[in-house]
VOGU-3710 file (C-alpha; in Angstrom, 3 decimals, decimal comma):
1> mdlagqtkge> 0,000/0,000/0,000  1,506/3,306/-1,061  1,006/5,892/1,687  3,604/8,440/0,564  2,589/12,066/0,872  -0,685/11,393/2,651  -1,872/13,195/5,767  -2,606/11,200/8,899  -6,346/11,540/8,201  -6,018/10,226/4,642
11> trrrlrahrr> -3,764/7,413/5,820  -6,219/6,437/8,564  -9,102/6,298/6,069  -7,134/3,958/3,812  -5,954/1,823/6,710  -9,489/1,513/8,136  -10,786/0,313/4,753  -7,873/-2,132/4,532  -8,627/-3,349/8,082  -12,307/-3,985/7,293
21> hlaasrdlga> -11,215/-6,114/4,338  -8,622/-7,977/6,422  -10,979/-8,623/9,333  -13,645/-9,993/6,985  -11,136/-12,462/5,537  -9,729/-13,691/8,863  -10,817/-16,495/11,190  -11,009/-14,182/14,200  -11,577/-17,092/16,598  -8,321/-18,721/15,513
31> daeaiadaiv> -6,602/-15,306/15,552  -7,784/-14,729/19,131  -6,160/-17,961/20,305  -2,946/-17,325/18,347  -2,622/-13,793/19,748  -3,223/-15,027/23,300  -0,598/-17,760/22,889  1,927/-15,331/21,376  1,523/-12,680/24,075  1,310/-14,956/27,102
41> gatprggtss> 4,548/-16,540/25,867  6,191/-13,133/25,299  4,879/-11,406/28,419  7,342/-11,135/31,282  6,166/-13,375/34,106  3,694/-14,911/31,650  3,242/-18,154/33,491  5,312/-17,759/36,636  4,230/-17,235/40,216  4,999/-13,526/40,031
51> pgtvlsyesl> 2,092/-11,932/38,171  2,161/-8,318/37,080  -0,108/-5,545/35,857  -0,935/-5,579/32,156  -2,615/-2,722/30,328  -4,863/-4,145/27,645  -8,142/-3,194/26,005  -11,413/-4,686/24,859  -11,257/-4,960/21,100  -13,836/-3,648/18,675
61> pheppttaln> -15,213/-5,979/15,973  -12,635/-5,081/13,263  -9,653/-5,056/15,633  -7,478/-8,044/16,424  -9,460/-9,854/19,137  -8,456/-9,454/22,791  -11,076/-11,477/24,719  -9,048/-14,714/24,772  -5,847/-12,791/25,490  -7,350/-10,975/28,448
71> aclqaaghrv> -8,765/-14,235/29,846  -5,377/-15,974/29,488  -3,576/-13,101/31,193  -6,044/-13,208/34,069  -5,736/-16,996/34,323  -1,939/-16,560/34,568  -2,545/-14,299/37,577  -1,970/-10,943/35,927  -4,021/-7,918/36,877  -5,506/-6,735/33,576
81> lvpttlpdrr> -6,459/-3,077/33,297  -8,679/-1,856/30,461  -9,626/1,706/29,530  -12,720/3,727/28,962  -12,404/6,938/27,004  -13,250/10,155/28,806  -14,848/13,080/26,922  -11,449/14,836/26,706  -9,916/11,678/25,091  -7,893/10,709/28,152
91> lewcdlsdpe> -8,167/7,078/29,203  -9,622/6,069/32,572  -8,518/2,603/33,663  -10,332/-0,139/35,555  -9,561/-3,701/36,568  -11,142/-6,090/34,063  -12,034/-8,464/36,912  -14,018/-5,760/38,719  -17,707/-6,182/37,796  -18,370/-2,605/38,943
101> rsplgidapa> -15,570/-1,248/36,733  -14,462/1,118/39,496  -12,189/3,811/38,060  -8,520/3,526/39,011  -7,500/6,875/37,534  -5,859/8,147/34,397  -2,414/7,593/35,910  -2,821/3,798/36,319  -0,367/3,134/33,436  2,442/4,286/35,743
111> aadvavipal> 2,141/0,906/37,520  2,091/-1,255/34,372  4,560/-4,057/33,778  3,424/-4,584/30,165  1,164/-2,618/27,800  -0,876/-4,207/25,019  -2,194/-1,419/22,808  -4,209/-1,024/19,618  -3,185/0,608/16,342  -4,198/0,692/12,708
121> avdttgtrlg> -0,628/0,063/11,556  3,019/0,180/12,573  5,869/0,794/10,158  9,392/-0,628/10,275  10,716/2,442/12,127  8,247/1,807/14,972  5,866/4,601/14,011  2,427/3,634/15,303  -0,701/5,080/13,744  -3,761/4,885/15,973
131> qgggcydrvl> -7,346/5,941/15,483  -6,595/9,649/15,798  -7,820/10,602/19,250  -4,375/10,808/20,820  -5,461/8,550/23,689  -2,392/6,330/23,638  -0,107/9,267/22,796  -0,922/10,358/26,369  -0,547/6,862/27,861  2,807/5,791/26,419
141> pmlpagtpvl> 4,859/8,518/28,146  3,310/7,508/31,505  4,718/3,977/31,336  7,748/3,171/33,455  10,984/3,203/31,459  11,584/-0,133/29,765  7,962/-1,289/29,930  7,311/-3,657/27,019  4,722/-2,210/24,643  3,031/-4,790/22,429
151> vllhpgehts> 0,941/-3,431/19,535  -1,809/-5,719/18,230  -2,332/-5,785/14,476  -3,840/-8,079/11,891  -1,282/-9,788/9,630  -0,481/-7,304/6,856  -0,806/-4,176/9,017  2,890/-4,082/9,974  4,063/-2,166/6,945  7,274/-1,167/5,229
161> aslprdphdv> 5,465/1,967/3,970  6,439/5,000/6,044  3,580/6,237/8,203  3,093/9,948/8,972  4,756/10,886/12,249  4,517/13,934/14,505  7,118/14,989/17,091  4,889/13,799/19,977  4,503/10,270/18,541  6,236/7,627/20,649
171> avttvvtaag> 7,905/4,839/18,685  6,961/1,283/19,586  9,177/-1,775/19,431  6,985/-4,871/19,250  4,160/-5,935/16,935  1,934/-8,926/17,652  -0,323/-10,539/15,058  -1,931/-13,955/14,779  1,285/-14,915/12,940  3,438/-14,164/16,007
181> vteagtplrp> 5,632/-11,542/17,639  7,892/-9,285/15,541  10,171/-6,423/16,453  8,750/-3,281/14,845  12,110/-2,434/13,275  12,403/-5,761/11,467  12,607/-5,296/7,678  9,590/-6,902/6,054  9,843/-9,294/3,161  8,126/-8,160/-0,046
//
């Protein structure tokens, strides 16, 4: 997909259309299991007796599925925090296991051991393009230094095409798809 010279808005429109096509062609049930297996295996303390706090999210229908992942993380003893979006586009976090969804605050990412975040695409320089609200642009700088950030994508959304990048964009290092875990900076085969 040629994205050269496009604004972020134009790029997002093209990537959303591409995602709808990809999601319709995928076995999302199989993808859910593959993503859960890939992340639980890659997550520090994934199966040990020392669980941690994982930021995750509840996927929308066209996004790579997170239900199985979140259940596996909880079964491994991790505390899984998921966001709700406030009117000002900041994210309020709550414990997924809390049926009341009691708010934990917008600063909850400061206690995360791992972050699993959404995106429309990631390029081979680690530029992540999200939905455009800036929600995760606010979250990523809150994470403790060295916190692994795993970006969920469908296969084919980790791209060698350069994505538009602003000075405030935080580069990411790891992409997870149903095909496995890849470092964002890995050159992609044509």
